[in-house]
N, C-alpha and C positions, 0 to 999 in steps of 0.2 A: 069767203075764200079768196075773192079778188083783193079784198083789203089786206088780208094776211100776206098775200103774194106781193102786193105793192110795198108793204112794210118790210118784207124780207129784202126786196130789191133795193129799197131805200137804205136799209142797214148795210147791205153788201156794198152799195155805192159809197156809203160813208166810210166803211172799212177800207175800200179801195182807195178812196181819196186820202184817208189817213195814212194808208201804206205808202202812197205816192209821196205825201208830205214827209213821211218818216225817211223814205228812201232819198228824197231830195235833200233833207236835212243831213242825212248821213254823208251824201255826196259832197254837200257843202262843207261839212266838218272835215271830210277826207281831203277836200281841196285846200281847206285852211291848214290842216296838218301838214299836207304836202308842201304848201307854200311856206309854212313855218320851218319845216325841215330844210327846204331850199335856202331860206333866209339864214337859218342856223349854220347850214353848211357853208353858205357864202361868207358868213361872219367868221366861221372857223378858218376857211381858206384865207380870208383877208387877214385874220389874226396870225395864221401860220406864215403868210407872206411877210407880215410885219415882224414876227419873231425872227424869221429867216434873215430879213433885212437887218434887224437889230444885231443878230449873231454875226452877220457879215461885217457890220459896222464895228462891233465889239472886237472881232478878230483883226480887222484892219487896224483898230486902235492899239490892240495888243502887239501886233507886228510892228507898228510904228514905234510903240513904247520900247519893245525889245531892241529895235534898230537903234533907238536913242541910247538905250542902256549899253548896247554893244559898242557904239561909238564912244560913249562916255568911258567904258571900260578900257577901250583902246587908248583913249587920251590919258586915262589914269595910269595904264601900264607904261605908256611912253614917258609920262611924267616921272614914274618910279624909276625907269631906266635912266632918265636924265639925272634924277636925284642920286641914283647909285653911282653914276660916273662922277658926280660932284663929290659924293662921299669918299670914293676911291682916291680922289685928289686931295682930300682933307688931310691935314697933318696928323701924325700918329700921337697918341698919348704916351709919352716916353717914361716919365717918372714924376713923382711928386717933387715939387720944388725945383724944377729945372729953371735956372736963372734966365732973365730976359736976354742977357748977352748971348746965351746959347740959342734961344729961340730966334734972335735976330740973325745969328750966323747960319742957322738952318734955313731961314728964309732966303738968305743970299745964295746958299748952295742950291736950293730948290730953283731959284731963278736962273742960275747958270745951267742946271740940268734941263729946264724947260726951253731955254734958248737953243741948246744943242739939239733937243728933240725936234723943235720946229724947223731948224735948218736941215736936219737929216731927212725929214719928210719932204721938204722942198727940193732936196737933191734926189728924191726918188726912192728912198729906202722903204722897203715893205714893212720892216719892223726894226726897232732900235731899243737898246737898253743902255741907260747912262747912269754911271755911279760917280758922284762927286764927294770928296771927303777932305777933311782937314784934321790933322793930328798934332799933338804936342807931347814931347817926351823929355823927361829929366832923368839922368842917371848919375849917381855919385859913388865914389869908392874910397875907402881908407884902408891903410895897412900900417900896423904898429902905431896908431894914433895920428899918422900923417895923411894928408889928403893925397890921393893917388889919381883920382879921376873926377872931373866935372864935365858932363856933356849934356847940353840942352839943345833941342832941335824942334823946329816947327816945319811941317810939310803940308802940301795940298796937292791935289791932282784930280784928273778926270779920266775915267776909262769908259770905253764904249764898245758895244757889240752891235754889229749891223747885220741884218738878214736881207739879202737882195736876191729875190727868187729863191733858189735852194742854196745859194752861196753865202758864206759867212766870213766876216772879218772882224778882228778885234784890234784895238790899239789904245794908247793912253798918252796923256800930255800933262805937263805941270803948268802950262800957260792957260789960265782960266779967263783971260781977257776976251772980249767979243772979237777983236781983231785976230787974236791968236786962234780962236776956235774957227773963225771964217777960213783961215788957211788950213787948219788941221782936218776938219770934217770931210771936205771933198776927197782927201787922200784915202780916208777910210772906205768911202764908196768905191773908189778905184781899186783898192785892195780886194774888196768883196767881188768885184767883177772879174778879177784875175784868179780867184780861188776855185778849188774843186767843189762841185755840187755835193751837198750832204742833206738829203731830205729829212733825216732824223733831227737835224739841228733846228727844230721849230720852237717858237715861243709858246708859253702856256696859253690856253684859250682864255678869253677875258673873264668867263665865269669862274675860272680857277683862281683868279687873283683875289687877294683879301683886302677888305677895307676896315678890318677890326684889328687894333693893335693893343695888346695887353700892357699895362704898366708893370714893369719888372724891377724898378728901383735900381737902375744901373748907374745913376749919376750921383756923385757925392762932392759937394762944394769944398769940403775940407781937404779931400784928396787932390782936387784940381788946384788948390791954392798952396800946396806944399812947395816951399822955396828951396833953393839950393842950400842955403845956410841951415835950414831946419833938417833937410835930408842928411846933411853931413853930421849934424848933432845926433840924429837917430842911429846912423851907422857907427859912429864912434862909441855911442852908449852900448850898442850890442857887442862890440869888440871888447870894451872894458868889462862888461858883465861876464864874458867868457874867461878872461884872465882872472877875474875875482872868484870865479866858481871853483877853481882847482889850481893849486900851485904847479901841478905837472904840465900845465899848458905853457909851452915854451916859446911859441911863435904863432903868427897869424898869417893865413893865406888871404886875409882881407875880409872886410864887411862892406856890403853895398846896399844902397837904397835907390829904388826907382819908382817913378809914378808917371802916369800918362793919362791923357784925355783925348777923346776922339769924337768928331761929329761927321755924319755922312747922310747922303740922300741918294736913294735909288729911284729912278723914274723910267717908265717904259711907255712906248707908244700904244700899248694896250690899255692905258689909263691908270696904271698903278703909280703911286707915289708913297714911298716909305722913308721916314726920317728916324735916325738913330743917334743917340748920344750916350757915352759911357766913360767911366773912369776906372783906373786900376792902380794898385800900388803893391810893392813887395819889398821885403827886407831879408837879407841873407847874411849869415856869418859862417866863416870857415876857419878853424884853428887847428894847431898841430901840437901833439904831445910826443916827446922823444921816447923811443923804446930801446930795448937792449939791442946791441949790435949796430947802433946808429940808425935804426929804422925810424921813419917818421910815420906816425899814425894820425890820419886826418879825421876830423869830425865836423859836420856842418848841420845847420838847421835853417829853415826858412819859413816865411809866412807870406801870404798874398791874399788880397781881397779887393772888392770893388769900393768898399767904404773903409775909411781910415779906422773907424771904431771897431771894425771886425779883425784888424791885424793883432797878432800877438805883440806884446810889448818888447822893446829892445832887450830888456833884462831876461825875459823868457827865452828869446831866440838865442842870445849869447850863452846863457847857462846850459841850454840843451845841447848846443854845439860842443861845448866843453865836455859835457858828460859823455857824449857819443865818441869823442876822441879818446878820452881816458879809459873808457870801458873796453877799447880794442887793444890796450897794452897787453903784451904777452901773447899775441895771437899766434896760433899754430895752424898747420895744415891738417885737415881731417883725413882719416884713412879712406882710401878709395872703397866704395861700396854702394849698396842700395839702402837709402834711408827714407823714413817719413820726413817731410819738409813742411815747415810753417813759414809763410811769407808775412812779414809785418806789413802794415798798410802802405808804406812807401814802395816796397818791393812788389806788393800785390797790384799797385797802380800800374807798374810797368808791365805786368802780365795782361791786365785789362786793355792797355794801349795796343798790345799785339792783336787782341780780338777785334778792336776797333778797325785796324788796318785791313782786316779780312772780311768785314761785312759792308764795306762801302761799295756802291754800285760800280764805280770805275774798275775796281779790282775784280769784282764778280763777273762782269760781262767780258772782261779780257781773260778770265780764268786764271788770274794771278792770285787766287785764294783757294785754300784747301776746302773752304766752306761753300764754294760756288754751286755745287750740286746737292747741298745738304738741307735746303729749305724744308721745314716741316719735320725734320728728323731730330733725334736726340744727339746733342753735341757736347753736353756737359752733365754733371750730376744734378740731382733734384735740388741740391743746396744752392744752385747758381741761378740767379735772376739778374739780368742786365738790361737797363733801360737807357734811352737817350731822351733827356728832358730839357728842351730849350726854354721852358717856362718857369724854371727855378728862380725865385726872387733873389736878386743880387748874385746870381750864378756867373762864374767867369766865362761860361760859354753860352749864356742866355741871349735870346734875340726875339724880337717881336714879329718877325717875318723871315722867310728864307730869301736867298739872293736872286730868285726868279719872280718874287712877288707873291708866292703862295703863303697860306696860313701855316703856322708851325703847330706841332702837337707833341705830346709825349708818345714816343714809340717804344713798345716792348720789343726788344731784340732777341733776348733769350729768356724764356719763362720756364722756371723749374726744369732747366736742362734742355728744353726744346727750342730750336732755332725758329723764331716766329717770323722775322722779316729782315730784309736788308735795308740799308738807308740809301734812298735814291733821289737824285735830281731828275729833271724831265728827260734828259738825254739817255741816262742809264736805264730809266724806267721803260722808255720806248725800246731800247735794245733788248731788255729782258721780258718785254710784254707784261709788265707789272704797273702798278699805280705809283706815282711819286709820293714820297713820304714827308715833303716839306723840308728836305735836308740839303737844298742846293746852296753852294757857296760860289764865289767868283763873280758876283754881280758886276755887270758892265764888262766882263771878260768872258773867258771860256768857262761855262758852268761846270761844276763838279760836285759830287756828293761829299758831305762832311758831317762830322759829329757836332753836337752842341755840348751839353753836360752829360757825358757818357760815364756811367758808373754801375758797379755791382751793388745790389741792395744788401743792406746789413742783415746779419743773422741775430740770434738771441743770446749767444754765449759771450762771456767776457773774454778778452784776449788771452788771459792767463789760462783759461779753461782749454785752449787749443793744445796746450802742452801736456795735459793730463793723459796718462796711459802710454806715453812715448818713453820707452826704455832708453833708446839711443836714436837721436835724430838731429836734424839741422834746422836752425832758426835763421832765416835770411833777412838781413836788414837793408842790403843794397846789392845792386848788380852792375856789372860793367860789360861793355862790348855790344855787338849787334848781331849775335849769332841766332838769327831766326830766318827761316825760309817760308814765306807765306804760301807758296805753292804746295809744299809737302807738309807743312806744319812742324817740321823738325826744329827743335829749340835747344840751344846750348849757349850758356853765358857764364862769365866769371862772376863770383859772388863772395860776399863776406857776411859774417854774422856770429852765431854762437852755437856751440854744441849743446844739444838737449840730452840730459841724462836723468833717468828716473823722474821725468816730468818737470825738471828744473833747468834753467839756463846755467851753464857752467863756464867752460873755457871759450874765449873768443877765437874765432877761426877766420882765416883769410886765404887768398891764393888757391881757391878751389873752383871747380867748374861743375855746374849742375846742368843736367840734360834730361829731356824726355820729349816725345812728340806732344805738341800742344793739345791735340785732340785727346790723347790719353791723359794728359795733365788735368784738363778741365773735367773729364769724367772721373778723375781720381780725387776731386775735392770732396772731402767728407765732413768738413766743419767750417762754418763761417762766423766770424766774430761780429760784435755790435759797435765797433770803433770807427765807423765811417765818418769822414770829415771832408768838407769841400774847400780845398786850398787851390785847386786847379780845375780845368775843364774835364779832366779824367780823374776818377776817384775810385777807391775800393777799400773795404774793410780788410783786416787780417783774415787769412784763411789757411787751412791745412790740406796738404796733398798726401795721399796714402803712401806714395813712394816715388823717388827720383834717383837717378844714377848720379853719384857724386865722385868726381875725380880729384884726388888730393895727393897724398903720399903713399 
């Protein structure tokens, strides 16, 4: 029993020892785990600190990089602005084949303009616009084969507009020497100081100025080289062709030939420099046929173009002048009444010129136009679309920039009868609270709104088709007088042409007056022909009006 009890005690002691060892091992393991966790946590914390530090460093690097990029962008933007200023001062692309002599002349004119601008800045001008130009003109005339006129002239000049505070002055001089300008320019500043303030007479913002100049092919070396002898030969040839066309041509009112060439530079203290060069030529013949009762019937025809090759030949001009004189023989007065009227393209052009005078900003803000309050409304029939296009190649009214330095564009004035816009320079745009349309004239002087190539778009009908369906009407070939009131739109002018009977031209008529309010006339246009041609800066195809009052016998 004692042995068994001792064995049990021994076993219990062993178990107790084993349990203690196990507990100690567990404690030791726990301590190790705890230590490991602490180490792991410390590592994590350390890693987190490192990551945080790395993120901070990375963020700092990013900020530094961003700052560098921002600085670089600023430098790039400044460089671009600098380049833009340089580009604005670059010469315009005028046309293909502009001779070196023209380029040299434009360089000289630009140098004069630059000198004037520098002096005006030094004299305290807030803003200045300088236009410098040189032109050459030749005009010859013959009558009955004999020389009647030879006139050749060359001119140059500088005009300037100065803005001093809100005060404006303009002046001009023909003395382009440095000494002459030194005397002239201070007087312009004095004039500005004495003028009345006009806050609206502000220059364009620099971002409004253009540095892109389209090539419009306005220069022709052949035209520029036409001599007086050659011009006389062309005029005589036109007159001879008229006499040869019909024996009923009894005398001549003369034939004339003219040509011109011009160079100009417009420069402003806003950084704009625009260079222009162009040529033009025209040939006119006017002859007379004797009618019954000793009356004289005149006929004339003309051609004009930028390029010599685009002119009609002297034979064509003279022959058409003769035909026009002869076909008026036996003219009568039409009976007074209301008739449908067809305007041929020469007479139609005169009507379109009246519209031009009513959509210019100056007339609109002064309310000297019956269209002043009609923007966005119907002012003509759906047959009528009128545009102003300064970008027409070789156009007589084409230009690469307007006279305030703005870019030019095609402006839709009337679209299918609706008045889309007025033509505005900066001043009239501010007056009307509208945007400028790139239509400024008068560079270096008082700016004003102007047209370029202003024309009615052609229709689809042949001119003869306009006569169809007219039992009795009037065909107008020319008009005389100035019977138009732009404020009311009332229109009344002398006219001549032909009677229309059963859709055909019959008897020539003259000494009549046609009248109707222009607003009603335009809305009465019911057909437009396809015979548009560009001989001048204003053009139109033939068109038909439903009715007009005709005063005759």
